[in-house]
Phi, psi and omega in degrees: 000318179301320180294323179295319177298316181297316180296323178296316179297317179296321179296319178297315179298319180295322179297315179295319183291327183271355180297122181241096181304333186299326186290347177259006187235150178272317180275157178301132176268129183279104180276327186211141176234127179241146171238127179243140174247116183051046175070012177246127180300144177222144173247022178300122183292345175300332179259315186291333183287344180270354183286138173267335174265107180235138183291162175293161182297127181254122179244100179052046175085359178244167182232071186295329182288324175294319179299317178298317181299320184283349175288340174276101186295146178304136180090349179264114183239034176291169180300320179293319179295319178294325177295319177299319179294325183289319181273342179272190180230133174294134179302136178277119184255159180293134178216108184295329179295316178294324179297321178293321176296323177298319178299319179296318180292321178294321177296318178297320180296322177296319179294324177295335179272359177104005177261098188270354182228058183274165172236138183218142178206168176228159180219134181245119177247122184252153175206178181291342179270354182128177186253149173247121180255125181240124172262120182255122182242131173241094188297327186081197182280138181278147176266126181249167179278114181274325181205155179224134177227133179252136171214152185247144177279351179228159185285338186295327185271342187306322179298344183257001183295321181296319178293322177296320180295314185290335181257012185298134176283349181276354183246022180267090184072207178271083183286124177297148177281076189255138180300321180294325177294321179293318178296320179295321178293323177299315180292323180296316180298318180297314179297318181303313184283325178292334176286347182248022171101355182276081186301324187270001185270115179242174181302333181292347179274357182257124180231150182243138172239124186246129180237116177245012182298123180082345178223079187297339182245013176220108188263137171265116186254129174250125180258112182259127180256106186280163177288173178281125177254118180228161179265142177223177180293346179257007180112199182284133182235138177252126180228149175293147174290147178216168180277132180251135179259132175278105184278316185225149173224121182227169182245154177218117178207158182290164183294339180293340175263091183269113183247133172274176181305325179293319178296320179294320179294329181284347177293146182279083181283150173269153183291148178246162181078007182233162176299150178303138176228118182297325182295326178294321178293316179297318179296318179298317180296320178297319180294324179298324181293342181265001180263112184301330183286348181249119178285318177203156179201147178206156178266137174239140185237133176245129180276124178230104185066236177254021182234170181238135169257119185258137178233126177267109181262125184242143170244116185286152172281165174303142185294308180232158179181175178231133176235151177235136179235133172244124186201168172264166184248154177260015182281079180057017179075011187290310187260104180284331182246120181215140176211167181211150173244127187239119173259122186232160176222116181267131175057050183293330183242012175084009180251022183063030178284157174230112181252135182221154171230115189239129173252118182242151177209154179204152177227146170275097187262091179220148183232117177217178186296335187250016186214145168289163183300309180258094191266346176201152179210166174218154172229144182212132176242121184233138173237137183203167177225140182226143178216158184292150175090160176269116183299127181090355180213081186292331185254035180297135183280067181231165182284306176224155183202153174205162179237137181227136174239132185218157176221131184221156175229123183229157177230133175241127185231138169214159187300336181275341183203163179215120186227146173250146178228126176248125186229137173231135185208151168242130183236136169256127179239130179208162177243128180277178187291342177268002179094001178288141180259129182240141174224113181245127175246094182291333177229111181225112185240125177231128176249121179260124180246112179279111183279315178200155179208141178293131186294320179296317178298319181295322180294331181276348185291137170271339183251056179301330179297336178277341180252065174203169174299132185208152175251134171247116182216126181161172182283156175223147179223130177233131181233128176240114178283145182297151178299131178253126182244125176229106184064234180275354185264139171235143181227139178222137182229138179225131175247142173227127179227138180207159175224163174214134171078006183297301181293320180301317181292322178299317180292314184297315182281337176288322180281325183227075184296338183260015183286190181297157180294318178259112183273157182228163170235113185062038179067016176244123179295146178256143179288149188218101186197169169237138184220138178219146180214138178236128182234113182243135183227142178229146177224125175250111183279127178256187178280151177054040176062029175259102190242153171251135177235140181225151180210142174227132179235130175237134180220145179215134178228129183241114180278149182245192195301321185277354176230072183291149175082262188242153187279172173299149179307321185303326189248004176289166176261144181235159176237151183093158180126171187293339181241011187238238173278100192282359174276351184232146173284161182295148177072001185252023181210138178085163003284143177055226183259039178305128188301147178298327181300329178295318179294316185291325186270334187240348186071028183305143179259110183288132178197169180201175178252359177224138185224141173221129179218132175232128182228146174220150184206133175253122185248136184211149180282151174248295177199135179056237181271001182265131177227165181239172180208144168244131187222164173210137180232147177214148178145192180180182168242157180219165167256164174256163179302324179296320178300315183293318181298323184269354182281145178265003182286122182301323182300322183283355175271354177285121183302323181292325176290319179302319181296331183272338186251343183274134181292133174212129183307325183290340183251010187294324182289314182289343180257003178266136176277150181219127177230166173210156181185191180223156184213165175235143176228133176243119185269115177262021182075305183269346169196168184243130172270132188229139172230125179234133178247109185254138180248136182279089180295320178219122185244107182293344177294339185257021178305130183086357181213066176056072178287339183275148183292140172234141185305320183294343182261015189301325183288330179271347185234043176213160182221133176261120184252138174243138182203167173244132181083170179286152180292333176194000000 
């Protein structure tokens, strides 16, 4: 049977690879489109995005979407045939008219980049497998900015011309005469003057005059700053720009938004008695969007003489309400299904407070040969209050900020253990001027209460210190850099850093240097470690919602004196799960190549102090709200030699086990797990239901006993994952 499955898979791949759309078509089918610059191929989207002739989607050298489209025979308009046409792609055929239009657009794009004398042509090469269309571009010599002169049509701006000239972005080296450079300079000039009180000066007042006479490759650029053009009862009026002073700032909101003096003070007011500054208005508007009690807010300005009267108009949010969120979690990928119900009260005491009571729950929803469908779950009840600004630092130099205090009670259950967690924390949340999101918890206290644990499972644990009553106390910092978009690519980066017990240990050992080796607070040992994690994600948007997504996770945890050996369970790194290595259930993989027999015989809980995860996923639409995905994940967790040396677990003292679980660069490939699979996603607009079926292509637990996947073992070496939201 295994051989038949393998032959079937090979046959399907061979069919797709040998599919030649050209043999069913009369006109040349465009298999490939190339753009060359000075005879060198380029994939610069500045050129490829203007093309009207674009090849069909190529998946590893095959064209499955064209193949699907062609399965709907001409003249057949049944529901199934129309579905094939909808999810497939119509073959892209040769069209000389479109090719000529592409040449015109490519030539225009070169001129916009400063190449005013380009040459462009195309060439079509046909074969039985399809045609290759090549656009050949010879840009020639680029025209650069040789000189820049600024002048104003009105006297108000003239004192600033010298500063504009000296800071001009057009005079930084040999700047190409590029349309994007001119647009950027237009915006810079507008921002520069609006920051100095010129309320009426916008980008539309900046005009460029370019002279290349006698110097075809060196342009003399004149930047003309026009007067203010406004409408009046007598028609269009032209006036010189002038500096406007913000004389008054007042608020306007309905009576349903009842604010006390503290609430009014917490509103992001702009300064008065000073010249208008656009950045202050933008910052204020951004801060308003972060206040839950305010649904929307904007500044309105009335001109009175040479001054401005500013009014902050607010629309309040609903006072009380209930929200439900369905989402996946990033907690090591353990809980694929997680949701929460949030009961909130906005502005209960008139100080723009936000009070909430949140009930959250999650389950590890995975199905494999060795696990029940719902193999672990958690419940958490949290109450908290949040208000605008950083408490204790009213003038913090940040874009937006808030302070949150919370108290929560949670339960984590698995058949081997049952634990309660009580947490109290104060968090500062702010956004910096570059858009980065920061979350600092200077005081974060968690008490773990172990209610019950299976004795056999406990004996097998390497992290016994994690399965006892323990205190986690120390600061935490989370940084999320804003998404960066370049062409079709988007990038997002998140750092998390935390410590526990640093200050507590210094005080305890300073006051009682001869005390016990493991110190306690109220007879409960405190965790003592440093932890860091980096999560990087990329998304490449394709045509027709066919996207590639990539993710890399790096984690490191260093235990200190009061936590010798291995860290608390709460803060260790895990592998497997609905959002992690989807070929394995959670806790059943790692550290390193720990043998499968250990998990089967002892119920061992896999974890480590070092983590590496690499994920890729191809997402494509199927029909309506249903989409599919092909994915692959690789990585694992490991221990360090220091962890093993300090551990009291007898199993980890075995040299053969140490070699399999301790991280070493030379063994990283053979100890890394690798899976691949396919998934379905159904988009309900407010959340996504997800099913992923992962196959263990390479299982390091089986080193020495067939670690590579075999078709006949698919039922024992695959995992069905259920989740809400995208995995990353």
